[in-house]
Structures are given as structure tokens and as C-alpha cells.
C-alpha positions, 0 to 999 in steps of 0.5 A: 500500500502506498500513498501517492500524491498527484503531481509529485514524484515522492511516494511513501510505502505505508505498509513497509513503514508500519511493519517496521522495515529498515529505517533509512541510514543516519545522515552525517555531515563532515566538517574538516579542513584537511582534505586527506583526513576528511576523505578518510573519515568519509570512507570510514563513515560510509563503510559503517553504513551511514550516509555522508551528506557532504564534506566541507572545509569551512564552517561557513560552507557547513552552515550553508549546507545544514540550512539546505539539508539538515543532517542527523549528525555533524562530525566537526573539527574544532580547529577550522580554517576560515572566518569561524572555527568549529566551536563558533560553527556549532554555536551558530548552528544551534541557534536554529537547529538541534543537531548532535555534534561529535568534535574531532580535535588534535588539541586536547588541552583544557582551554579548547575542551571547556570552550567546546563543552559549552556547546554540549557535544555528544562526544570528543574524538582525539586525532589521530583516531581509529575506526573503532573510536569513530564507530563507537562515538557515532553509534552511541550518539545515534542510540542516545538521540533515538532513545531520547526521542522515544521517551519524549514521544511516549511521555507525550502519548501517556501524559497528554492533557487535552483542554476543550477548545472549540473552533478557535484559539486566542493569542495575546498580542500586546494589549489585544487578543487575536482570534485564530480559527483552528482550521487556519493553523498549518503548523507550529515550530518550537524555538527554545521557550517560544513557539511560532504559529504559522497560518497560510498568511501570517505567523505569530510568536508566543512565549510558550514551549511546544509541550505546553502548546501540545497540551492546549491544542485539540489532539483530533487536529494536531500532533507532534511529528518532530521534537520542534514541530507540530502540525495540523493534520488536516493540511497535509498534502504529502508524506515522505520518508523524512518530511511532511508537505503542506501549503508548499512548505516542507516540515521535518518528520522524525523517525520516532513520530512517523508511525504515529502519524501514519496511524492517523492517516486514512489510506487506500 
């Protein structure tokens, strides 16, 4: 059974997903300015069964690539050539994306370690490193992220508090309350302790976490599909392996939320 969207090439095999078929490989970006080392890392990562989305020599190039195609993991050299080093690259990336980092470094001194630690990496690998070091660091990171997503998803499903709302919500804007019909809301994106509500024509910023939004909005209309996104399922145009399309926009879809979404869809 497949969900096929007219006019699009993408299709999603619902039976395969719901029967627990093999998930697509973890997508990894490598940021390393020594090209011989970068090539060697890329080969090792590919041989371990992961997908290398790209290899970049500078932080600026990496940030541009991440914006276009968000990876599942970044292998990041701390000492990069160019305008920004690896630590600053991580900080800029984390302003917009919650992507795990594994640092690669030839400097193991306390100063570099303490600076890098502030960006909360999943691991440090000291150069030169062997295949086992890399393999274990990636596997542990992949396992931690999937486990955290599963726990968060389970908690949301088990502890959901639904408040009765009718056909609209009211959003405070300065001294006014603005009415937004629930049917107009496309999706909601989390930005730390804020949420952005997107309609077809406008967007609204609220001081509220996505978890709090999830508890307030009616679950017959809304559901989480990513740690940072909630959607109005009535507006779904297309479901692919890693995203949901609606109103000519693409919303990332996490592996851990995919089955729940598929269970909500009526398919033929």
C-alpha cells in the first residue's frame, strides 16, 4: 500500500513503514579542513553504513549546507580554517537547529575542551583516531538521540492533557487578543521557550514551549511529528520518508513520530 500524491514524484510505502522495515541510514555531515583526513573519515563513515551528506572545509560552507539539508549528525573539527572555527560553527548552528555534534580535535588541552563543552557535544574524538573510536562515538550518539526521542514521544502519548477548545484559539498580542480559527493553523515550530504559529498568511510568536502548546491544542487536529514541530493534520498534502508537505512548505518528520502519524492517516 502506498500513498501517492498527484503531481509529485515522492511516494511513501505505508505498509513497509508500519511493519517496521529498515529505517533509512543516519545522515552525517563532515566538517574538516584537511582534505586527506576528511576523505578518510568519509570512507570510514560510509563503510559503517551511514550516509555522508557532504564534506566541507569551512564552517561557513557547513552552515550553508545544514540550512539546505539538515543532517542527523555533524562530525566537526574544532580547529577550522576560515572566518569561524568549529566551536563558533556549532554555536551558530544551534541557534536554529538541534543537531548532535561529535568534535574531532588534535588539541586536547583544557582551554579548547571547556570552550567546546559549552556547546554540549555528544562526544570528543582525539586525532589521530581509529575506526573503532569513530564507530563507537557515532553509534552511541545515534542510540542516545533515538532513545531520547522515544521517551519524549511516549511521555507525550501517556501524559497528554487535552483542554476543550472549540473552533478557535486566542493569542495575546500586546494589549489585544487575536482570534485564530483552528482550521487556519498549518503548523507550529518550537524555538527554545517560544513557539511560532504559522497560518497560510501570517505567523505569530508566543512565549510558550511546544509541550505546553501540545497540551492546549485539540489532539483530533494536531500532533507532534518532530521534537520542534507540530502540525495540523488536516493540511497535509504529502508524506515522505523524512518530511511532511503542506501549503508548499516542507516540515521535518522524525523517525520516532512517523508511525504515529501514519496511524492517523486514512489510506487506500
